[in-house]
C-alpha positions as CSV (number, residue, x, y, z in Angstrom):
1,M,0.0,0.0,0.0
2,R,3.0,2.3,0.5
3,F,4.1,1.9,-3.1
4,L,1.2,3.9,-4.5
5,P,1.9,7.1,-2.5
6,A,5.6,6.8,-3.2
7,L,4.9,6.4,-6.9
8,I,2.6,9.5,-6.9
9,C,5.1,11.6,-5.0
10,G,7.9,10.6,-7.4
11,A,5.8,11.4,-10.4
12,V,4.9,14.9,-9.0
13,I,8.6,15.7,-8.3
14,F,9.6,14.5,-11.8
15,A,6.9,16.6,-13.4
16,A,7.7,19.7,-11.4
17,S,11.4,19.5,-12.3
18,G,10.6,19.8,-16.0
19,A,7.9,22.4,-15.5
20,F,10.4,25.3,-15.4
21,P,12.8,25.6,-18.3
22,E,16.3,26.8,-17.6
23,T,16.7,30.4,-18.5
24,R,19.8,32.7,-18.6
25,V,20.1,36.4,-19.3
26,F,23.1,37.5,-21.4
27,I,24.2,41.1,-21.6
28,I,25.9,41.9,-24.9
29,A,26.9,45.0,-26.9
30,N,25.1,44.8,-30.2
31,Q,24.0,47.7,-32.3
32,C,21.5,45.9,-34.4
33,L,19.6,44.5,-31.4
34,A,19.9,47.8,-29.4
35,K,18.3,49.9,-32.2
36,G,15.3,47.5,-32.6
37,D,16.1,46.7,-36.3
38,K,14.4,43.8,-38.0
39,C,17.5,41.7,-37.4
40,G,16.8,41.7,-33.6
41,A,14.7,38.5,-33.1
42,P,16.8,36.4,-35.5
43,A,20.1,37.7,-34.0
44,A,18.9,37.0,-30.5
45,H,17.8,33.5,-31.5
46,T,21.1,32.8,-33.2
47,Y,23.0,34.1,-30.1
48,C,21.0,31.7,-27.9
49,Q,21.6,28.7,-30.2
50,S,25.4,29.5,-30.2
51,R,25.3,29.1,-26.4
52,D,23.4,25.7,-26.6
53,F,20.0,27.1,-25.7
54,A,16.9,26.3,-27.7
55,Q,15.5,29.8,-28.2
56,A,15.5,33.4,-27.2
57,S,12.4,34.2,-25.2
58,S,13.0,37.9,-25.2
59,H,15.5,40.7,-25.9
60,R,15.6,44.3,-24.9
61,R,17.9,47.3,-24.8
62,V,19.4,48.1,-21.5
63,D,21.2,51.2,-20.3
64,P,24.7,50.8,-19.0
65,D,23.4,52.2,-15.6
66,E,21.1,49.2,-15.3
67,I,24.0,46.7,-15.5
68,T,25.6,45.7,-12.2
69,G,29.4,45.8,-12.5
70,S,31.8,47.5,-14.8
71,V,30.9,48.3,-18.4
72,P,32.9,50.5,-20.7
73,K,31.4,53.9,-21.7
74,S,31.7,55.4,-25.1
75,G,35.1,57.1,-25.5
76,T,36.8,55.4,-22.6
77,N,38.4,52.1,-23.4
78,C,35.7,51.4,-25.9
79,S,37.1,49.4,-28.8
80,H,34.0,49.3,-31.1
81,G,32.6,52.8,-30.6
82,H,29.1,51.7,-29.4
83,C,29.6,51.0,-25.7
84,D,26.4,52.5,-24.7
85,E,24.2,50.1,-26.7
86,Y,23.7,47.0,-24.6
87,V,21.1,44.3,-25.0
88,A,19.7,41.8,-22.5
89,I,18.9,38.5,-24.2
90,T,16.9,35.9,-22.3
91,C,17.6,32.4,-23.5
92,Q,15.8,29.2,-22.7
93,R,16.7,25.5,-22.9
C-alpha cells in the first residue's frame, strides 16, 4: 500500500522538475539589437543557439546604468565605438 503514495510523490517531483525551463540572461553589446532593427529577433535566436540554448524568449535594450558591475562607456576604453548600446537576451533550454 505504501508503493502507490511513493509512486505518486515521485511522479509529482519528476513533473515539477521539468515544468520550469532553464533560463539565462546574457548582456551583450550589439548595435542591431539595441536599435530595434528587423534583425533583432533572428540575431537573439542565433545568439542563444550559439550558447546551446533552444530559443530566445526575449531581448531588450538596457542602459549601462542598469548593469551591475563595470561596463565601458563610449570614449573610454571602448574598442568598437558603441559601448552605450547593450542588450539583454533571455535564452531558454
